[in-house]
N, CA, C and O atoms as a GROMACS GRO file, in nm:
protein
  628
    1MET      N    1   0.069  -0.122  -0.011
    1MET     CA    2   0.001  -0.002  -0.010
    1MET      C    3   0.099   0.128  -0.009
    1MET      O    4   0.197   0.128   0.065
    2ILE      N    5   0.074   0.228  -0.084
    2ILE     CA    6   0.140   0.324  -0.090
    2ILE      C    7   0.079   0.438   0.010
    2ILE      O    8  -0.041   0.442   0.039
    3MET      N    9   0.169   0.523   0.055
    3MET     CA   10   0.118   0.608   0.160
    3MET      C   11   0.153   0.759   0.133
    3MET      O   12   0.269   0.786   0.102
    4SER      N   13   0.064   0.854   0.143
    4SER     CA   14   0.116   0.985   0.104
    4SER      C   15   0.214   1.034   0.173
    4SER      O   16   0.232   0.971   0.277
    5LYS      N   17   0.298   1.139   0.153
    5LYS     CA   18   0.395   1.197   0.226
    5LYS      C   19   0.375   1.230   0.364
    5LYS      O   20   0.441   1.193   0.461
    6PRO      N   21   0.236   1.332   0.358
    6PRO     CA   22   0.184   1.376   0.494
    6PRO      C   23   0.164   1.282   0.594
    6PRO      O   24   0.204   1.289   0.710
    7LYS      N   25   0.083   1.169   0.528
    7LYS     CA   26   0.071   1.064   0.631
    7LYS      C   27   0.182   0.984   0.668
    7LYS      O   28   0.176   0.938   0.782
    8PHE      N   29   0.282   0.956   0.601
    8PHE     CA   30   0.392   0.894   0.633
    8PHE      C   31   0.464   0.985   0.749
    8PHE      O   32   0.494   0.942   0.860
    9GLU      N   33   0.486   1.116   0.704
    9GLU     CA   34   0.539   1.210   0.816
    9GLU      C   35   0.485   1.212   0.943
    9GLU      O   36   0.556   1.211   1.043
   10SER      N   37   0.331   1.214   0.948
   10SER     CA   38   0.260   1.188   1.058
   10SER      C   39   0.296   1.083   1.154
   10SER      O   40   0.315   1.097   1.274
   11ILE      N   41   0.304   0.941   1.061
   11ILE     CA   42   0.333   0.805   1.149
   11ILE      C   43   0.450   0.832   1.211
   11ILE      O   44   0.454   0.805   1.331
   12SER      N   45   0.565   0.887   1.148
   12SER     CA   46   0.707   0.887   1.172
   12SER      C   47   0.709   0.973   1.305
   12SER      O   48   0.784   0.944   1.398
   13LYS      N   49   0.615   1.089   1.309
   13LYS     CA   50   0.603   1.164   1.434
   13LYS      C   51   0.541   1.083   1.539
   13LYS      O   52   0.598   1.089   1.648
   14ILE      N   53   0.443   1.014   1.531
   14ILE     CA   54   0.410   0.943   1.638
   14ILE      C   55   0.506   0.831   1.692
   14ILE      O   56   0.510   0.788   1.807
   15ILE      N   57   0.578   0.795   1.590
   15ILE     CA   58   0.668   0.689   1.654
   15ILE      C   59   0.780   0.764   1.727
   15ILE      O   60   0.836   0.700   1.816
   16ASN      N   61   0.823   0.896   1.703
   16ASN     CA   62   0.926   0.954   1.762
   16ASN      C   63   0.877   0.973   1.890
   16ASN      O   64   0.930   0.934   1.994
   17LEU      N   65   0.746   1.050   1.878
   17LEU     CA   66   0.666   1.082   2.024
   17LEU      C   67   0.631   0.984   2.132
   17LEU      O   68   0.616   1.013   2.251
   18THR      N   69   0.620   0.860   2.076
   18THR     CA   70   0.599   0.750   2.165
   18THR      C   71   0.745   0.694   2.215
   18THR      O   72   0.763   0.646   2.327
   19ARG      N   73   0.829   0.706   2.135
   19ARG     CA   74   0.960   0.681   2.154
   19ARG      C   75   1.043   0.773   2.261
   19ARG      O   76   1.133   0.726   2.331
   20ASN      N   77   1.002   0.901   2.265
   20ASN     CA   78   1.047   1.005   2.373
   20ASN      C   79   0.961   0.969   2.486
   20ASN      O   80   1.018   0.940   2.592
   21PHE      N   81   0.837   0.966   2.480
   21PHE     CA   82   0.730   0.939   2.600
   21PHE      C   83   0.804   0.816   2.678
   21PHE      O   84   0.843   0.828   2.794
   22ASN      N   85   0.819   0.703   2.605
   22ASN     CA   86   0.880   0.580   2.671
   22ASN      C   87   1.015   0.618   2.748
   22ASN      O   88   1.028   0.595   2.868
   23LYS      N   89   1.118   0.679   2.667
   23LYS     CA   90   1.226   0.709   2.710
   23LYS      C   91   1.240   0.798   2.835
   23LYS      O   92   1.320   0.783   2.927
   24SER      N   93   1.140   0.900   2.821
   24SER     CA   94   1.120   0.975   2.965
   24SER      C   95   1.061   0.935   3.054
   24SER      O   96   1.080   0.996   3.159
   25MET      N   97   0.959   0.813   3.058
   25MET     CA   98   0.898   0.759   3.165
   25MET      C   99   1.014   0.641   3.237
   25MET      O  100   1.036   0.634   3.358
   26ARG      N  101   1.064   0.577   3.158
   26ARG     CA  102   1.184   0.501   3.209
   26ARG      C  103   1.287   0.591   3.273
   26ARG      O  104   1.340   0.550   3.376
   27HIS      N  105   1.317   0.690   3.233
   27HIS     CA  106   1.409   0.792   3.308
   27HIS      C  107   1.346   0.829   3.431
   27HIS      O  108   1.406   0.810   3.536
   28LYS      N  109   1.218   0.886   3.430
   28LYS     CA  110   1.166   0.948   3.561
   28LYS      C  111   1.138   0.830   3.647
   28LYS      O  112   1.156   0.855   3.766
   29PHE      N  113   1.103   0.719   3.624
   29PHE     CA  114   1.078   0.590   3.719
   29PHE      C  115   1.194   0.531   3.757
   29PHE      O  116   1.204   0.457   3.855
   30HIS      N  117   1.303   0.568   3.668
   30HIS     CA  118   1.436   0.476   3.700
   30HIS      C  119   1.450   0.426   3.838
   30HIS      O  120   1.445   0.309   3.875
   31HIS      N  121   1.472   0.550   3.920
   31HIS     CA  122   1.520   0.535   4.072
   31HIS      C  123   1.408   0.459   4.130
   31HIS      O  124   1.439   0.366   4.203
   32SER      N  125   1.264   0.488   4.106
   32SER     CA  126   1.176   0.403   4.183
   32SER      C  127   1.199   0.256   4.162
   32SER      O  128   1.219   0.177   4.255
   33ILE      N  129   1.193   0.213   4.004
   33ILE     CA  130   1.226   0.080   3.964
   33ILE      C  131   1.345   0.034   4.034
   33ILE      O  132   1.335  -0.066   4.105
   34HIS      N  133   1.463   0.098   4.023
   34HIS     CA  134   1.579   0.047   4.085
   34HIS      C  135   1.612   0.030   4.220
   34HIS      O  136   1.702  -0.041   4.266
   35ASP      N  137   1.505   0.128   4.304
   35ASP     CA  138   1.466   0.109   4.423
   35ASP      C  139   1.431  -0.004   4.469
   35ASP      O  140   1.490  -0.065   4.558
   36SER      N  141   1.310  -0.048   4.395
   36SER     CA  142   1.255  -0.168   4.449
   36SER      C  143   1.315  -0.289   4.439
   36SER      O  144   1.268  -0.392   4.488
   37GLY      N  145   1.414  -0.281   4.379
   37GLY     CA  146   1.492  -0.432   4.377
   37GLY      C  147   1.430  -0.526   4.296
   37GLY      O  148   1.457  -0.646   4.303
   38PHE      N  149   1.332  -0.470   4.203
   38PHE     CA  150   1.289  -0.555   4.099
   38PHE      C  151   1.339  -0.529   3.952
   38PHE      O  152   1.373  -0.415   3.920
   39THR      N  153   1.343  -0.620   3.875
   39THR     CA  154   1.396  -0.561   3.729
   39THR      C  155   1.259  -0.555   3.637
   39THR      O  156   1.157  -0.621   3.658
   40LEU      N  157   1.275  -0.476   3.549
   40LEU     CA  158   1.150  -0.464   3.462
   40LEU      C  159   1.076  -0.564   3.421
   40LEU      O  160   0.955  -0.543   3.417
   41PRO      N  161   1.127  -0.698   3.378
   41PRO     CA  162   1.043  -0.797   3.358
   41PRO      C  163   0.940  -0.829   3.489
   41PRO      O  164   0.817  -0.832   3.483
   42GLN      N  165   1.019  -0.850   3.599
   42GLN     CA  166   0.970  -0.860   3.725
   42GLN      C  167   0.868  -0.794   3.743
   42GLN      O  168   0.762  -0.853   3.764
   43LEU      N  169   0.873  -0.653   3.740
   43LEU     CA  170   0.756  -0.533   3.749
   43LEU      C  171   0.644  -0.572   3.638
   43LEU      O  172   0.526  -0.561   3.669
   44SER      N  173   0.676  -0.610   3.528
   44SER     CA  174   0.580  -0.644   3.433
   44SER      C  175   0.494  -0.768   3.493
   44SER      O  176   0.372  -0.758   3.507
   45VAL      N  177   0.561  -0.881   3.526
   45VAL     CA  178   0.486  -0.999   3.591
   45VAL      C  179   0.387  -0.932   3.694
   45VAL      O  180   0.265  -0.932   3.678
   46ILE      N  181   0.446  -0.879   3.789
   46ILE     CA  182   0.356  -0.812   3.906
   46ILE      C  183   0.238  -0.723   3.835
   46ILE      O  184   0.121  -0.753   3.858
   47SER      N  185   0.269  -0.623   3.755
   47SER     CA  186   0.154  -0.562   3.697
   47SER      C  187   0.065  -0.623   3.638
   47SER      O  188  -0.052  -0.588   3.647
   48THR      N  189   0.105  -0.728   3.564
   48THR     CA  190   0.004  -0.832   3.491
   48THR      C  191  -0.094  -0.869   3.559
   48THR      O  192  -0.213  -0.857   3.530
   49LEU      N  193  -0.030  -0.934   3.688
   49LEU     CA  194  -0.099  -1.027   3.776
   49LEU      C  195  -0.213  -0.928   3.837
   49LEU      O  196  -0.333  -0.953   3.843
   50GLU      N  197  -0.139  -0.796   3.886
   50GLU     CA  198  -0.252  -0.698   3.959
   50GLU      C  199  -0.346  -0.664   3.891
   50GLU      O  200  -0.450  -0.644   3.953
   51LYS      N  201  -0.348  -0.644   3.744
   51LYS     CA  202  -0.434  -0.621   3.653
   51LYS      C  203  -0.538  -0.732   3.625
   51LYS      O  204  -0.660  -0.714   3.625
   52HIS      N  205  -0.469  -0.860   3.600
   52HIS     CA  206  -0.559  -0.958   3.534
   52HIS      C  207  -0.580  -1.062   3.661
   52HIS      O  208  -0.663  -1.152   3.641
   53GLY      N  209  -0.526  -1.060   3.768
   53GLY     CA  210  -0.561  -1.151   3.848
   53GLY      C  211  -0.488  -1.267   3.848
   53GLY      O  212  -0.383  -1.265   3.784
   54GLU      N  213  -0.527  -1.388   3.917
   54GLU     CA  214  -0.479  -1.521   3.897
   54GLU      C  215  -0.469  -1.569   3.752
   54GLU      O  216  -0.566  -1.574   3.678
   55GLN      N  217  -0.330  -1.608   3.713
   55GLN     CA  218  -0.313  -1.640   3.587
   55GLN      C  219  -0.226  -1.791   3.573
   55GLN      O  220  -0.161  -1.835   3.667
   56LYS      N  221  -0.236  -1.856   3.451
   56LYS     CA  222  -0.134  -1.971   3.462
   56LYS      C  223  -0.004  -1.913   3.389
   56LYS      O  224  -0.018  -1.803   3.336
   57VAL      N  225   0.094  -1.961   3.383
   57VAL     CA  226   0.208  -1.963   3.330
   57VAL      C  227   0.184  -1.923   3.191
   57VAL      O  228   0.246  -1.825   3.152
   58SER      N  229   0.101  -1.986   3.104
   58SER     CA  230   0.092  -1.978   2.991
   58SER      C  231   0.034  -1.862   2.949
   58SER      O  232   0.075  -1.816   2.843
   59GLU      N  233  -0.073  -1.790   3.020
   59GLU     CA  234  -0.132  -1.697   2.995
   59GLU      C  235  -0.079  -1.552   3.028
   59GLU      O  236  -0.119  -1.448   2.975
   60LEU      N  237   0.030  -1.564   3.136
   60LEU     CA  238   0.123  -1.458   3.154
   60LEU      C  239   0.224  -1.452   3.031
   60LEU      O  240   0.251  -1.344   2.979
   61SER      N  241   0.279  -1.568   2.988
   61SER     CA  242   0.373  -1.552   2.874
   61SER      C  243   0.298  -1.494   2.750
   61SER      O  244   0.362  -1.408   2.690
   62LEU      N  245   0.189  -1.521   2.705
   62LEU     CA  246   0.100  -1.484   2.621
   62LEU      C  247   0.092  -1.318   2.624
   62LEU      O  248   0.142  -1.242   2.542
   63LYS      N  249   0.019  -1.284   2.735
   63LYS     CA  250   0.027  -1.150   2.769
   63LYS      C  251   0.165  -1.046   2.758
   63LYS      O  252   0.173  -0.936   2.703
   64MET      N  253   0.263  -1.119   2.826
   64MET     CA  254   0.392  -1.042   2.820
   64MET      C  255   0.480  -1.069   2.693
   64MET      O  256   0.593  -1.021   2.680
   65GLY      N  257   0.412  -1.159   2.590
   65GLY     CA  258   0.507  -1.182   2.465
   65GLY      C  259   0.654  -1.243   2.501
   65GLY      O  260   0.758  -1.225   2.438
   66LEU      N  261   0.636  -1.318   2.614
   66LEU     CA  262   0.757  -1.410   2.627
   66LEU      C  263   0.732  -1.546   2.652
   66LEU      O  264   0.626  -1.583   2.702
   67SER      N  265   0.834  -1.632   2.614
   67SER     CA  266   0.819  -1.771   2.628
   67SER      C  267   0.795  -1.812   2.769
   67SER      O  268   0.832  -1.752   2.870
   68ASP      N  269   0.724  -1.932   2.763
   68ASP     CA  270   0.708  -2.010   2.908
   68ASP      C  271   0.820  -2.004   2.996
   68ASP      O  272   0.815  -1.954   3.109
   69SER      N  273   0.941  -2.065   2.936
   69SER     CA  274   1.071  -2.087   3.014
   69SER      C  275   1.113  -1.951   3.078
   69SER      O  276   1.168  -1.955   3.188
   70THR      N  277   1.092  -1.845   3.024
   70THR     CA  278   1.157  -1.719   3.045
   70THR      C  279   1.063  -1.672   3.165
   70THR      O  280   1.112  -1.633   3.271
   71VAL      N  281   0.956  -1.676   3.146
   71VAL     CA  282   0.824  -1.643   3.255
   71VAL      C  283   0.875  -1.736   3.360
   71VAL      O  284   0.914  -1.683   3.464
   72SER      N  285   0.883  -1.865   3.351
   72SER     CA  286   0.893  -1.930   3.438
   72SER      C  287   1.018  -1.908   3.538
   72SER      O  288   1.018  -1.938   3.658
   73GLY      N  289   1.116  -1.856   3.472
   73GLY     CA  290   1.236  -1.802   3.555
   73GLY      C  291   1.210  -1.679   3.631
   73GLY      O  292   1.242  -1.661   3.748
   74ILE      N  293   1.155  -1.606   3.563
   74ILE     CA  294   1.100  -1.475   3.644
   74ILE      C  295   1.022  -1.514   3.769
   74ILE      O  296   1.053  -1.465   3.877
   75LEU      N  297   0.913  -1.607   3.757
   75LEU     CA  298   0.844  -1.643   3.870
   75LEU      C  299   0.916  -1.712   3.965
   75LEU      O  300   0.876  -1.702   4.081
   76ASP      N  301   1.026  -1.791   3.940
   76ASP     CA  302   1.092  -1.842   4.023
   76ASP      C  303   1.174  -1.735   4.133
   76ASP      O  304   1.178  -1.760   4.253
   77ARG      N  305   1.233  -1.623   4.078
   77ARG     CA  306   1.296  -1.524   4.140
   77ARG      C  307   1.201  -1.452   4.234
   77ARG      O  308   1.239  -1.403   4.341
   78LEU      N  309   1.062  -1.448   4.187
   78LEU     CA  310   0.948  -1.356   4.261
   78LEU      C  311   0.908  -1.447   4.368
   78LEU      O  312   0.908  -1.397   4.480
   79GLU      N  313   0.876  -1.567   4.358
   79GLU     CA  314   0.876  -1.656   4.467
   79GLU      C  315   0.960  -1.639   4.566
   79GLU      O  316   0.914  -1.621   4.679
   80GLN      N  317   1.096  -1.642   4.543
   80GLN     CA  318   1.212  -1.627   4.631
   80GLN      C  319   1.166  -1.527   4.704
   80GLN      O  320   1.146  -1.543   4.824
   81LYS      N  321   1.142  -1.410   4.643
   81LYS     CA  322   1.126  -1.274   4.699
   81LYS      C  323   0.974  -1.273   4.778
   81LYS      O  324   0.942  -1.162   4.820
   82ASP      N  325   0.875  -1.390   4.805
   82ASP     CA  326   0.739  -1.403   4.850
   82ASP      C  327   0.677  -1.296   4.784
   82ASP      O  328   0.613  -1.221   4.858
   83ILE      N  329   0.680  -1.270   4.670
   83ILE     CA  330   0.582  -1.177   4.584
   83ILE      C  331   0.467  -1.261   4.522
   83ILE      O  332   0.350  -1.225   4.537
   84ILE      N  333   0.499  -1.367   4.456
   84ILE     CA  334   0.396  -1.445   4.391
   84ILE      C  335   0.406  -1.582   4.454
   84ILE      O  336   0.509  -1.629   4.503
   85LYS      N  337   0.267  -1.650   4.446
   85LYS     CA  338   0.251  -1.800   4.492
   85LYS      C  339   0.222  -1.868   4.374
   85LYS      O  340   0.172  -1.811   4.277
   86ARG      N  341   0.261  -2.027   4.377
   86ARG     CA  342   0.204  -2.086   4.300
   86ARG      C  343   0.137  -2.177   4.364
   86ARG      O  344   0.177  -2.231   4.467
   87GLU      N  345  -0.004  -2.209   4.290
   87GLU     CA  346  -0.076  -2.320   4.348
   87GLU      C  347  -0.135  -2.407   4.247
   87GLU      O  348  -0.163  -2.352   4.141
   88ARG      N  349  -0.159  -2.528   4.256
   88ARG     CA  350  -0.217  -2.622   4.178
   88ARG      C  351  -0.367  -2.627   4.193
   88ARG      O  352  -0.422  -2.625   4.303
   89THR      N  353  -0.431  -2.634   4.078
   89THR     CA  354  -0.569  -2.632   4.087
   89THR      C  355  -0.614  -2.746   4.147
   89THR      O  356  -0.530  -2.836   4.144
   90LYS      N  357  -0.749  -2.782   4.217
   90LYS     CA  358  -0.814  -2.894   4.248
   90LYS      C  359  -0.858  -2.977   4.159
   90LYS      O  360  -0.868  -3.097   4.186
   91ASP      N  361  -0.891  -2.928   4.044
   91ASP     CA  362  -0.959  -2.993   3.925
   91ASP      C  363  -0.857  -3.080   3.833
   91ASP      O  364  -0.879  -3.188   3.779
   92ASP      N  365  -0.715  -2.984   3.831
   92ASP     CA  366  -0.637  -3.040   3.726
   92ASP      C  367  -0.491  -3.016   3.796
   92ASP      O  368  -0.443  -2.903   3.785
   93ARG      N  369  -0.422  -3.111   3.863
   93ARG     CA  370  -0.293  -3.096   3.965
   93ARG      C  371  -0.207  -3.084   3.855
   93ARG      O  372  -0.090  -3.088   3.891
   94ARG      N  373  -0.221  -3.070   3.736
   94ARG     CA  374  -0.093  -3.014   3.656
   94ARG      C  375  -0.095  -2.883   3.621
   94ARG      O  376   0.002  -2.824   3.573
   95VAL      N  377  -0.231  -2.820   3.650
   95VAL     CA  378  -0.240  -2.680   3.619
   95VAL      C  379  -0.185  -2.600   3.733
   95VAL      O  380  -0.200  -2.641   3.848
   96VAL      N  381  -0.128  -2.497   3.708
   96VAL     CA  382  -0.066  -2.408   3.828
   96VAL      C  383  -0.106  -2.264   3.803
   96VAL      O  384  -0.095  -2.202   3.697
   97LYS      N  385  -0.146  -2.229   3.899
   97LYS     CA  386  -0.210  -2.079   3.891
   97LYS      C  387  -0.104  -1.989   3.953
   97LYS      O  388  -0.038  -2.030   4.049
   98ILE      N  389  -0.087  -1.876   3.905
   98ILE     CA  390   0.000  -1.782   3.980
   98ILE      C  391  -0.070  -1.666   4.010
   98ILE      O  392  -0.148  -1.615   3.929
   99SER      N  393  -0.040  -1.603   4.161
   99SER     CA  394  -0.120  -1.496   4.212
   99SER      C  395  -0.031  -1.423   4.282
   99SER      O  396   0.075  -1.482   4.306
  100LEU      N  397  -0.040  -1.304   4.325
  100LEU     CA  398   0.014  -1.201   4.417
  100LEU      C  399   0.010  -1.237   4.535
  100LEU      O  400  -0.095  -1.289   4.570
  101THR      N  401   0.105  -1.225   4.626
  101THR     CA  402   0.105  -1.234   4.795
  101THR      C  403   0.066  -1.110   4.829
  101THR      O  404   0.065  -1.017   4.749
  102GLY      N  405   0.026  -1.100   4.976
  102GLY     CA  406  -0.012  -0.970   5.040
  102GLY      C  407   0.114  -0.904   5.036
  102GLY      O  408   0.094  -0.783   5.036
  103LYS      N  409   0.231  -0.930   5.032
  103LYS     CA  410   0.356  -0.849   5.034
  103LYS      C  411   0.355  -0.766   4.913
  103LYS      O  412   0.378  -0.645   4.918
  104SER      N  413   0.328  -0.830   4.803
  104SER     CA  414   0.333  -0.772   4.678
  104SER      C  415   0.213  -0.652   4.668
  104SER      O  416   0.230  -0.547   4.606
  105GLN      N  417   0.104  -0.682   4.731
  105GLN     CA  418   0.003  -0.567   4.736
  105GLN      C  419   0.026  -0.450   4.786
  105GLN      O  420  -0.034  -0.352   4.740
  106LYS      N  421   0.124  -0.438   4.898
  106LYS     CA  422   0.152  -0.304   4.949
  106LYS      C  423   0.283  -0.248   4.841
  106LYS      O  424   0.302  -0.127   4.831
  107PHE      N  425   0.352  -0.328   4.780
  107PHE     CA  426   0.447  -0.275   4.704
  107PHE      C  427   0.361  -0.236   4.582
  107PHE      O  428   0.402  -0.130   4.533
  108CYS      N  429   0.258  -0.286   4.520
  108CYS     CA  430   0.177  -0.231   4.406
  108CYS      C  431   0.105  -0.085   4.444
  108CYS      O  432   0.095   0.009   4.365
  109ASN      N  433   0.057  -0.084   4.584
  109ASN     CA  434  -0.012   0.024   4.596
  109ASN      C  435   0.076   0.138   4.623
  109ASN      O  436   0.043   0.255   4.600
  110ASP      N  437   0.195   0.099   4.676
  110ASP     CA  438   0.307   0.237   4.700
  110ASP      C  439   0.337   0.282   4.562
  110ASP      O  440   0.339   0.402   4.534
  111PHE      N  441   0.362   0.184   4.469
  111PHE     CA  442   0.421   0.208   4.317
  111PHE      C  443   0.315   0.315   4.252
  111PHE      O  444   0.345   0.420   4.196
  112ARG      N  445   0.177   0.259   4.274
  112ARG     CA  446   0.057   0.317   4.192
  112ARG      C  447   0.028   0.445   4.269
  112ARG      O  448  -0.050   0.524   4.216
  113GLN      N  449   0.078   0.474   4.383
  113GLN     CA  450   0.062   0.603   4.463
  113GLN      C  451   0.173   0.709   4.399
  113GLN      O  452   0.144   0.825   4.369
  114LYS      N  453   0.290   0.656   4.384
  114LYS     CA  454   0.395   0.740   4.319
  114LYS      C  455   0.366   0.803   4.180
  114LYS      O  456   0.375   0.918   4.138
  115ARG      N  457   0.321   0.667   4.115
  115ARG     CA  458   0.275   0.721   3.959
  115ARG      C  459   0.173   0.819   3.975
  115ARG      O  460   0.192   0.919   3.906
  116GLU      N  461   0.069   0.820   4.045
  116GLU     CA  462  -0.051   0.903   4.053
  116GLU      C  463   0.001   1.029   4.092
  116GLU      O  464  -0.039   1.126   4.028
  117GLU      N  465   0.091   1.049   4.195
  117GLU     CA  466   0.143   1.174   4.250
  117GLU      C  467   0.226   1.235   4.108
  117GLU      O  468   0.209   1.352   4.075
  118TYR      N  469   0.302   1.155   4.042
  118TYR     CA  470   0.372   1.226   3.948
  118TYR      C  471   0.303   1.268   3.832
  118TYR      O  472   0.337   1.374   3.780
  119PHE      N  473   0.201   1.193   3.777
  119PHE     CA  474   0.134   1.238   3.692
  119PHE      C  475   0.032   1.349   3.711
  119PHE      O  476  -0.013   1.413   3.616
  120THR      N  477  -0.008   1.372   3.855
  120THR     CA  478  -0.085   1.479   3.902
  120THR      C  479   0.013   1.604   3.877
  120THR      O  480  -0.017   1.695   3.800
  121HIS      N  481   0.106   1.600   3.932
  121HIS     CA  482   0.216   1.717   3.942
  121HIS      C  483   0.238   1.730   3.784
  121HIS      O  484   0.232   1.845   3.740
  122LEU      N  485   0.256   1.656   3.721
  122LEU     CA  486   0.318   1.672   3.565
  122LEU      C  487   0.196   1.729   3.500
  122LEU      O  488   0.228   1.829   3.436
  123LEU      N  489   0.077   1.705   3.494
  123LEU     CA  490  -0.036   1.745   3.425
  123LEU      C  491  -0.114   1.889   3.491
  123LEU      O  492  -0.184   1.966   3.424
  124LYS      N  493  -0.090   1.900   3.604
  124LYS     CA  494  -0.157   2.002   3.678
  124LYS      C  495  -0.164   2.136   3.607
  124LYS      O  496  -0.263   2.208   3.621
  125SER      N  497  -0.055   2.172   3.526
  125SER     CA  498  -0.056   2.288   3.455
  125SER      C  499  -0.122   2.307   3.335
  125SER      O  500  -0.141   2.415   3.279
  126LEU      N  501  -0.159   2.188   3.294
  126LEU     CA  502  -0.228   2.171   3.149
  126LEU      C  503  -0.391   2.230   3.178
  126LEU      O  504  -0.449   2.222   3.286
  127SER      N  505  -0.438   2.284   3.068
  127SER     CA  506  -0.578   2.312   3.052
  127SER      C  507  -0.659   2.196   3.069
  127SER      O  508  -0.605   2.085   3.075
  128GLU      N  509  -0.815   2.214   3.079
  128GLU     CA  510  -0.900   2.086   3.079
  128GLU      C  511  -0.877   2.037   2.916
  128GLU      O  512  -0.842   1.922   2.891
  129GLN      N  513  -0.898   2.123   2.825
  129GLN     CA  514  -0.891   2.078   2.707
  129GLN      C  515  -0.749   2.005   2.641
  129GLN      O  516  -0.739   1.923   2.549
  130GLU      N  517  -0.656   2.062   2.716
  130GLU     CA  518  -0.526   1.988   2.674
  130GLU      C  519  -0.544   1.834   2.742
  130GLU      O  520  -0.503   1.738   2.677
  131ILE      N  521  -0.593   1.818   2.845
  131ILE     CA  522  -0.595   1.700   2.899
  131ILE      C  523  -0.715   1.615   2.845
  131ILE      O  524  -0.705   1.493   2.853
  132LYS      N  525  -0.820   1.666   2.794
  132LYS     CA  526  -0.903   1.589   2.704
  132LYS      C  527  -0.847   1.550   2.573
  132LYS      O  528  -0.893   1.447   2.523
  133ASP      N  529  -0.754   1.616   2.508
  133ASP     CA  530  -0.694   1.605   2.404
  133ASP      C  531  -0.604   1.467   2.406
  133ASP      O  532  -0.604   1.385   2.314
  134ILE      N  533  -0.524   1.458   2.530
  134ILE     CA  534  -0.437   1.378   2.568
  134ILE      C  535  -0.510   1.230   2.579
  134ILE      O  536  -0.462   1.122   2.545
  135ILE      N  537  -0.626   1.254   2.630
  135ILE     CA  538  -0.715   1.149   2.684
  135ILE      C  539  -0.763   1.078   2.536
  135ILE      O  540  -0.748   0.959   2.509
  136LYS      N  541  -0.817   1.169   2.456
  136LYS     CA  542  -0.856   1.119   2.308
  136LYS      C  543  -0.756   1.049   2.254
  136LYS      O  544  -0.774   0.931   2.226
  137GLY      N  545  -0.642   1.107   2.232
  137GLY     CA  546  -0.514   1.053   2.157
  137GLY      C  547  -0.499   0.921   2.222
  137GLY      O  548  -0.494   0.831   2.138
  138LEU      N  549  -0.490   0.882   2.339
  138LEU     CA  550  -0.429   0.774   2.414
  138LEU      C  551  -0.558   0.665   2.356
  138LEU      O  552  -0.529   0.556   2.307
  139GLU      N  553  -0.683   0.705   2.368
  139GLU     CA  554  -0.782   0.624   2.338
  139GLU      C  555  -0.782   0.568   2.214
  139GLU      O  556  -0.801   0.448   2.191
  140ILE      N  557  -0.760   0.660   2.127
  140ILE     CA  558  -0.753   0.611   1.966
  140ILE      C  559  -0.607   0.526   1.978
  140ILE      O  560  -0.615   0.411   1.934
  141LEU      N  561  -0.511   0.555   2.016
  141LEU     CA  562  -0.401   0.470   2.014
  141LEU      C  563  -0.422   0.336   2.083
  141LEU      O  564  -0.369   0.233   2.038
  142ASN      N  565  -0.499   0.336   2.191
  142ASN     CA  566  -0.522   0.198   2.259
  142ASN      C  567  -0.624   0.113   2.179
  142ASN      O  568  -0.630  -0.009   2.188
  143ARG      N  569  -0.710   0.195   2.095
  143ARG     CA  570  -0.821   0.139   2.021
  143ARG      C  571  -0.752   0.073   1.906
  143ARG      O  572  -0.792  -0.038   1.869
  144VAL      N  573  -0.675   0.117   1.861
  144VAL     CA  574  -0.580   0.071   1.724
  144VAL      C  575  -0.494  -0.034   1.775
  144VAL      O  576  -0.477  -0.132   1.702
  145LEU      N  577  -0.442  -0.030   1.876
  145LEU     CA  578  -0.341  -0.134   1.932
  145LEU      C  579  -0.423  -0.251   1.978
  145LEU      O  580  -0.360  -0.357   1.980
  146ALA      N  581  -0.545  -0.257   2.016
  146ALA     CA  582  -0.637  -0.364   2.061
  146ALA      C  583  -0.666  -0.452   1.913
  146ALA      O  584  -0.651  -0.572   1.888
  147ASN      N  585  -0.712  -0.344   1.832
  147ASN     CA  586  -0.754  -0.405   1.688
  147ASN      C  587  -0.630  -0.477   1.648
  147ASN      O  588  -0.650  -0.597   1.628
  148ASP      N  589  -0.514  -0.438   1.633
  148ASP     CA  590  -0.417  -0.473   1.582
  148ASP      C  591  -0.381  -0.636   1.659
  148ASP      O  592  -0.352  -0.738   1.596
  149GLU      N  593  -0.390  -0.624   1.778
  149GLU     CA  594  -0.346  -0.749   1.858
  149GLU      C  595  -0.469  -0.878   1.815
  149GLU      O  596  -0.447  -0.999   1.812
  150HIS      N  597  -0.588  -0.814   1.787
  150HIS     CA  598  -0.686  -0.918   1.741
  150HIS      C  599  -0.648  -0.968   1.603
  150HIS      O  600  -0.656  -1.089   1.578
  151TYR      N  601  -0.602  -0.868   1.498
  151TYR     CA  602  -0.531  -0.920   1.393
  151TYR      C  603  -0.427  -1.000   1.384
  151TYR      O  604  -0.416  -1.078   1.289
  152ILE      N  605  -0.344  -0.992   1.474
  152ILE     CA  606  -0.229  -1.058   1.479
  152ILE      C  607  -0.265  -1.226   1.509
  152ILE      O  608  -0.238  -1.326   1.444
  153GLN      N  609  -0.344  -1.203   1.651
  153GLN     CA  610  -0.411  -1.364   1.694
  153GLN      C  611  -0.467  -1.414   1.578
  153GLN      O  612  -0.422  -1.523   1.542
  154VAL      N  613  -0.570  -1.354   1.496
  154VAL     CA  614  -0.633  -1.429   1.397
  154VAL      C  615  -0.535  -1.476   1.288
  154VAL      O  616  -0.558  -1.584   1.235
  155ASN      N  617  -0.421  -1.400   1.248
  155ASN     CA  618  -0.331  -1.435   1.144
  155ASN      C  619  -0.218  -1.491   1.185
  155ASN      O  620  -0.126  -1.501   1.104
  156LYS      N  621  -0.202  -1.540   1.322
  156LYS     CA  622  -0.097  -1.607   1.357
  156LYS      C  623  -0.116  -1.765   1.357
  156LYS      O  624  -0.030  -1.850   1.335
  157ASP      N  625  -0.276  -1.788   1.391
  157ASP     CA  626  -0.309  -1.948   1.348
  157ASP      C  627  -0.322  -1.989   1.214
  157ASP      O  628  -0.346  -2.107   1.188
   0.00000   0.00000   0.00000
């Protein structure tokens, strides 16, 4: 498919803006992440479990885009830190469900509070319209990404 030059330039701008945003966020939260004692993949597992609740290893792997063996290694280290627990289901002893422990809930709450405080500080100088524009743009981007995930799943099989 041939794309017009203005559309191509707009897409390039979106790529650069998202790259800069991600870089800025990593930089802003680097100290919090470093001080937490967790790696980014470990934080990703914690975040996924907090968002989706109890999961099988295969479900976590799919959501994270990593192999089962990679996720299992991350889970081993989180289990040693008493952040996650593994439990076999009563229906099928082969199935192991992963969930967060009480200790991890405090960490999640603290991290969420820091993130909310940071964004409140960051966005407080913006007008209501600018905030609505950001929300609208992020909603569009999330919708496009969700549709693309569906496309990838359908064409993967």
